[in-house]
RODO-2510 file (C-alpha; in nm, 4 decimals, decimal comma):
residues 180
     n   res          X          Y          Z
     1     m    10,5389    11,2992    11,4823
     2     p    10,7789    11,6231    11,6439
     3     t    10,7439    11,8656    11,4773
     4     a    11,1068    11,8302    11,3585
     5     i    11,4227    11,7199    11,3976
     6     t    11,6977    11,8308    11,5742
     7     v    12,0526    11,8385    11,4953
     8     s    12,3615    11,9516    11,7542
     9     e    12,6531    11,9749    11,7575
    10     l    12,7216    11,6894    11,4881
    11     d    13,0468    11,6055    11,3834
    12     y    13,1098    11,3150    11,1078
    13     r    13,5121    11,1583    11,0185
    14     l    13,6016    10,8419    10,8094
    15     g    13,7831    10,6023    11,0087
    16     d    14,1066    10,7620    10,8540
    17     d    14,0178    11,0604    11,0731
    18     t    13,9020    11,2634    10,7658
    19     e    13,6314    11,4843    10,8245
    20     i    13,3036    11,4658    10,6438
    21     f    13,1075    11,7670    10,8631
    22     s    13,2196    11,9378    11,2123
    23     g    12,9156    12,1194    11,4353
    24     l    12,6664    12,0731    11,1870
    25     t    12,3996    12,1937    11,4313
    26     a    11,9936    12,2677    11,2383
    27     t    11,6336    12,2607    11,3036
    28     i    11,4765    12,0860    11,0166
    29     p    11,0561    12,1428    10,9841
    30     a    10,8111    11,8774    10,9434
    31     d    10,8206    11,9742    10,6142
    32     l    10,8935    11,9296    10,2544
    33     v    11,2646    12,0264    10,2681
    34     g    11,5778    11,9417    10,0209
    35     l    11,9242    11,9611    10,1288
    36     v    12,1493    12,0771     9,8118
    37     g    12,5175    12,1339     9,7376
    38     d    12,8321    11,9713     9,5767
    39     n    12,8685    11,6088     9,5320
    40     g    13,1150    11,4432     9,7800
    41     i    12,9992    11,6798    10,0723
    42     g    12,8573    11,4586    10,2885
    43     k    12,4608    11,4637    10,2054
    44     s    12,3761    11,0699    10,1909
    45     t    12,6708    11,0432    10,5085
    46     f    12,4221    11,3591    10,6898
    47     a    12,0991    11,2038    10,5427
    48     r    12,1693    10,8270    10,7138
    49     i    12,2667    10,9652    11,0107
    50     l    11,9264    11,1134    11,0291
    51     a    11,7085    10,7908    10,9784
    52     g    11,9915    10,6026    11,2244
    53     r    12,1015    10,4416    10,9702
    54     l    12,4783    10,5749    11,0373
    55     r    12,6960    10,6798    11,3426
    56     a    12,7310    10,9935    11,4092
    57     s    13,1116    11,0284    11,5286
    58     s    13,0201    11,2928    11,7748
    59     g    12,6673    11,5301    11,8656
    60     t    12,2766    11,4412    11,8753
    61     v    12,0289    11,3947    11,6050
    62     t    11,6347    11,4228    11,8286
    63     g    11,2779    11,3681    11,6616
    64     a    11,3668    11,2018    11,3241
    65     d    11,2599    10,8063    11,5870
    66     g    11,1225    10,5950    11,2972
    67     a    11,2490    10,7589    11,0237
    68     v    11,1724    10,6232    10,6960
    69     y    11,5289    10,5925    10,4724
    70     i    11,4637    10,5404    10,0830
    71     d    11,9329    10,5020     9,9190
    72     q    11,9879    10,5961     9,6521
    73     l    12,1255    10,2139     9,6150
    74     l    11,8057    10,0579     9,6647
    75     p    11,7815     9,9265     9,2922
    76     h    12,1572     9,7763     9,3509
    77     s    12,0168     9,5821     9,7145
    78     t    11,9693     9,1812     9,7018
    79     q    11,7138     9,2264     9,9528
    80     r    11,3842     9,1359     9,9818
    81     v    11,0546     9,3245     9,8580
    82     d    10,8918     9,2279    10,2074
    83     s    11,1635     9,3392    10,3749
    84     a    11,2221     9,6079    10,2474
    85     l    10,8454     9,7152    10,2851
    86     d    10,9442     9,6048    10,6731
    87     i    10,7017     9,3163    10,6898
    88     a    10,8940     9,0401    10,6880
    89     s    10,8784     8,9728    11,0139
    90     v    10,4913     8,9817    11,0309
    91     r    10,4755     8,7778    10,6808
    92     q    10,6429     8,4601    10,8751
    93     a    10,4367     8,4790    11,1978
    94     l    10,1781     8,4966    10,9271
    95     g    10,2623     8,1958    10,8208
    96     r    10,3516     8,0083    11,1402
    97     a    10,0150     8,1054    11,2431
    98     l     9,8479     7,9483    10,9338
    99     a    10,0992     7,6432    10,9462
   100     g     9,9797     7,5728    11,3154
   101     e    10,2362     7,6909    11,5459
   102     a    10,2430     7,9893    11,6840
   103     t    10,3324     8,1350    11,9330
   104     g    10,1687     8,4447    12,1458
   105     a    10,5016     8,6098    12,0791
   106     d    10,4096     8,5475    11,6779
   107     f    10,0403     8,6969    11,7392
   108     d    10,1814     8,9188    11,9404
   109     l    10,3831     9,0765    11,6116
   110     i    10,0504     9,0056    11,3638
   111     g     9,8524     9,2430    11,6071
   112     d     9,6149     9,3555    11,3626
   113     d     9,8052     9,2686    11,0407
   114     w     9,6361     8,9869    10,9178
   115     d     9,5476     9,1830    10,6306
   116     i     9,9545     9,3423    10,5975
   117     e    10,0536     9,1604    10,2830
   118     a     9,6851     9,3113    10,0852
   119     r     9,7660     9,6127    10,2397
   120     a    10,1232     9,6164    10,0446
   121     l    10,0154     9,4893     9,7500
   122     a     9,7412     9,7342     9,7440
   123     a    10,0460    10,0297     9,8769
   124     l    10,2057     9,9421     9,5817
   125     s     9,9313     9,9045     9,3191
   126     e     9,8861    10,3149     9,4683
   127     l    10,2691    10,3696     9,2813
   128     g    10,2489    10,1613     9,0095
   129     l    10,3400     9,8187     9,0746
   130     q    10,1249     9,5761     8,9440
   131     l    10,2794     9,2652     9,1618
   132     n    10,0914     8,9657     9,3472
   133     v    10,2324     8,7289     9,6833
   134     s    10,5759     8,5946     9,5698
   135     d    10,6607     8,9133     9,4157
   136     l    10,7194     8,9978     9,7487
   137     d    10,9748     8,6908     9,8199
   138     r    11,1741     8,8321     9,5247
   139     s    11,4997     9,0453     9,5653
   140     l    11,5194     9,4204     9,5052
   141     s    11,7797     9,3991     9,2237
   142     s    11,5427     9,1450     9,0326
   143     f    11,3148     9,4847     8,9372
   144     s    11,4280     9,7393     8,7778
   145     g    11,6088    10,0657     8,9415
   146     g    11,2481    10,3060     8,8863
   147     q    11,0845    10,0024     9,0209
   148     a    11,2384     9,8884     9,3314
   149     t    11,3025    10,2869     9,4256
   150     r    10,9070    10,2739     9,3903
   151     i    10,8609     9,9408     9,6248
   152     g    11,1122    10,1999     9,8530
   153     l    10,8547    10,4725     9,9105
   154     t    10,5589    10,1982     9,9353
   155     r    10,7425    10,1341    10,3114
   156     a    10,6768    10,5333    10,4133
   157     a    10,3033    10,4144    10,2367
   158     l    10,2574    10,1179    10,4988
   159     v    10,4053    10,3209    10,8082
   160     g    10,2315    10,6556    10,7687
   161     d    10,2713    10,9115    10,9811
   162     a    10,6913    10,8995    10,9684
   163     w    10,9527    11,1140    10,8341
   164     l    11,1202    11,0814    10,4977
   165     i    11,4424    11,0631    10,3847
   166     l    11,4918    11,0474    10,0702
   167     d    11,8501    11,0224     9,8448
   168     e    11,8515    11,0493     9,5325
   169     p    11,4599    10,9950     9,4604
   170     s    11,3750    11,0634     9,2025
   171     n    11,7569    10,8991     8,9675
   172     n    11,5427    10,5621     8,9478
   173     l    11,2212    10,6618     8,8199
   174     d    11,1274    10,7305     8,4441
   175     e    10,8418    11,0162     8,3829
   176     d    10,5856    10,8009     8,5109
   177     g    10,8000    10,7547     8,8494
   178     r    10,8420    11,1380     8,9177
   179     r    10,4507    11,1622     8,8932
   180     c    10,3752    10,8782     9,1542
***
């Protein structure tokens, strides 16, 4: 992971040419950094651009490749748990392998992740969620807001050494969730 994210001359405009921010230049160190500001000022937009989820109107972002982004709207997502954890494609390849229908591409995708379900469930457990394999197929919206946020945070544990970009991370967490 790079030691910093560099943002240079970043501009973002809405489709109607409304300027959200302009000329933003910054170096963000590999440390705990908080971005604070008034509602509607563009913090979430900036976070999505850093994470590669949204394209800036102009300017560059370097060093943020592979960032894990946890959206404040995650609890409302119809995305499945395995997809939120970024393990869905490996699970599908594992299913084909167990059925005797795997291709070389499936084995390449699986790599050393034959135990990905067990590792995902263990990581979820570390954040206080006792789930089983069938829960990996559930929609995030079927969980409480705090549980869905914890599922999103678990992705960071599975990825390992990556930038973690959180948009309003404590919005849906109860006291226990904030301690995790």
